[in-house]
TORGUFI-10605 format. One record per residue (C-alpha): x, y, z; residue in one letter. Coordinates in steps of 0.5 Angstrom, whole numbers, plus 2048, in hexadecimal, padded with zeros to 3 digits. Example, Ala and Ser with C-alpha at 12.3 -4.5 7.8 and 13.67 -1.06 7.14 Angstrom:
819, 7F7, 810, A
81B, 7FE, 80E, S
% end
This chain:
88A, 8BC, 902, M
886, 8C0, 8FD, Q
889, 8C6, 8F9, H
885, 8CC, 8F7, K
887, 8CE, 8F0, P
88A, 8D5, 8F0, Q
888, 8DB, 8EC, K
88D, 8DD, 8E8, R
88F, 8E3, 8E5, H
88F, 8E3, 8DE, K
896, 8E5, 8DD, A
898, 8DF, 8E1, L
893, 8DA, 8DE, Q
897, 8D8, 8D8, P
89D, 8D6, 8DD, L
897, 8D2, 8E1, S
895, 8CF, 8DA, R
89D, 8CD, 8D9, E
89D, 8CA, 8E0, H
897, 8C5, 8DE, H
89B, 8C2, 8D8, H
8A1, 8C2, 8DD, G
89C, 8BD, 8E2, L
89A, 8BA, 8DB, L
8A2, 8B8, 8DB, L
8A2, 8B5, 8E2, S
89B, 8B1, 8E0, W
89F, 8AE, 8D9, K
8A5, 8AC, 8DD, I
8A1, 8A8, 8E2, R
89C, 8A6, 8DC, S
8A2, 8A3, 8D9, G
8A5, 8A0, 8DF, F
89E, 89D, 8E0, S
89E, 89A, 8D9, K
8A6, 897, 8DA, N
8A8, 89C, 8D4, I
8B0, 89C, 8D4, E
8B2, 8A2, 8D8, P
8B7, 8A4, 8D1, K
8B0, 8A5, 8CE, R
8AD, 8A9, 8D3, I
8B4, 8AD, 8D5, K
8B4, 8AF, 8CD, T
8AD, 8B2, 8CE, Y
8AF, 8B6, 8D5, A
8B5, 8B8, 8D2, D
8B1, 8BC, 8CC, W
8AC, 8BE, 8D1, F
8B1, 8C1, 8D5, Y
8B5, 8C5, 8CF, E
8AF, 8C7, 8CC, T
8AA, 8C9, 8D1, H
8AD, 8C9, 8D8, L
8B4, 8CD, 8D7, V
8B0, 8D3, 8D4, P
8AB, 8D2, 8D9, H
8B0, 8D2, 8DF, F
8B4, 8D8, 8DC, E
8AD, 8DD, 8DB, M
8AC, 8DB, 8E3, E
8B3, 8DD, 8E5, E
8B3, 8E3, 8E1, K
8AC, 8E6, 8E2, H
8A8, 8E2, 8E7, I
8AC, 8E1, 8ED, F
8B0, 8E8, 8EC, T
8A9, 8EB, 8EF, I
8AA, 8E8, 8F6, L
8B1, 8E9, 8F9, K
8B7, 8E4, 8F8, E
8B7, 8E3, 8FF, D
8B0, 8E1, 8FF, N
8AF, 8D9, 902, D
8AB, 8D7, 8FC, H
8AF, 8DA, 8F7, I
8B5, 8D7, 8FA, K
8B1, 8D0, 8FA, R
8AF, 8D1, 8F2, A
8B6, 8D3, 8F0, M
8B9, 8CD, 8F4, A
8B3, 8C8, 8F1, D
8B5, 8CB, 8EA, H
8BD, 8C9, 8EB, R
8BB, 8C2, 8ED, R
8B6, 8C1, 8E7, L
8BB, 8C3, 8E2, K
8C1, 8BF, 8E6, R
8BC, 8B9, 8E5, L
8BA, 8BA, 8DE, F
8C2, 8BB, 8DC, T
8C4, 8B4, 8E0, K
8C6, 8AF, 8DC, Q
8C7, 8A9, 8E0, D
8C1, 8A5, 8E2, D
8BB, 8A7, 8DE, E
8B6, 8A4, 8E2, A
8B8, 8A7, 8E9, K
8B9, 8AE, 8E5, A
8B2, 8AD, 8E2, L
8AF, 8AB, 8E9, S
8B2, 8B1, 8EC, K
8B0, 8B6, 8E7, I
8A8, 8B3, 8E7, E
8A8, 8B4, 8EE, E
8AC, 8BB, 8EF, E
8A8, 8BE, 8E9, L
8A2, 8BC, 8EC, D
8A3, 8BF, 8F3, K
8A7, 8C5, 8F0, H
8A1, 8C7, 8EB, I
89C, 8C6, 8F1, R
8A0, 8CB, 8F5, F
8A0, 8D0, 8F0, E
899, 8D0, 8EF, E
896, 8CF, 8F6, R
89C, 8D4, 8FA, V
8A0, 8D7, 8F6, L
89C, 8DB, 8F0, F
896, 8DD, 8F5, P
89C, 8E0, 8F9, E
89E, 8E4, 8F3, I
897, 8E5, 8F1, Q
896, 8E9, 8F7, K
89C, 8EE, 8F7, V
89D, 8EF, 8EF, A
89B, 8F6, 8EC, T
897, 8F6, 8E7, E
89D, 8F9, 8E2, S
8A1, 8F2, 8E4, Q
89B, 8EE, 8E2, L
89A, 8F2, 8DC, A
8A2, 8F1, 8DA, L
8A1, 8EA, 8DB, I
89B, 8E9, 8D6, E
89F, 8EE, 8D1, E
8A6, 8E9, 8D2, I
8A2, 8E2, 8D2, H
89E, 8E1, 8CC, K
89A, 8DA, 8CD, E
89B, 8D5, 8C7, E
897, 8CF, 8C5, D
89A, 8C9, 8C9, F
89E, 8C5, 8C4, E
89F, 8BE, 8C6, D
8A4, 8B8, 8C4, K
8A0, 8B3, 8C1, I
8A4, 8AE, 8BE, D
8A5, 8A9, 8C4, D
89E, 8AA, 8C8, E
8A1, 8A5, 8CD, F
89C, 8A7, 8D2, W
896, 8A5, 8CE, K
% end
């Protein structure tokens, strides 16, 4: 099934670019597994990515993006449940390989859901002032990667 790229409002474009980096994390985990990289090495990178990029991203979405829709909206409920599940997976201490495998799968599904379903719905109902506030609050920064152990190459 082919998905047509969504035209994203400029206020949401930085978040979509952050989603791209999240999809790359999933790819890096898959790549590490395919190269039989020790799970501890992959987890070190995943933990860094989580703390540096995902935690602030989740906070931004939960405080300023998801609130555009009603709290009882089914898509918001799903996105919040996804965030909780991902947080648990990232902070899980046992069986790194299993946790990484679930992170790779869950993060990929979650990002695609937000991009294909949730963000278009938010865009439909968001006011110009809400979108302007998002633009003001969420300044895009250049993505800084952790490249001391590029296990995915």
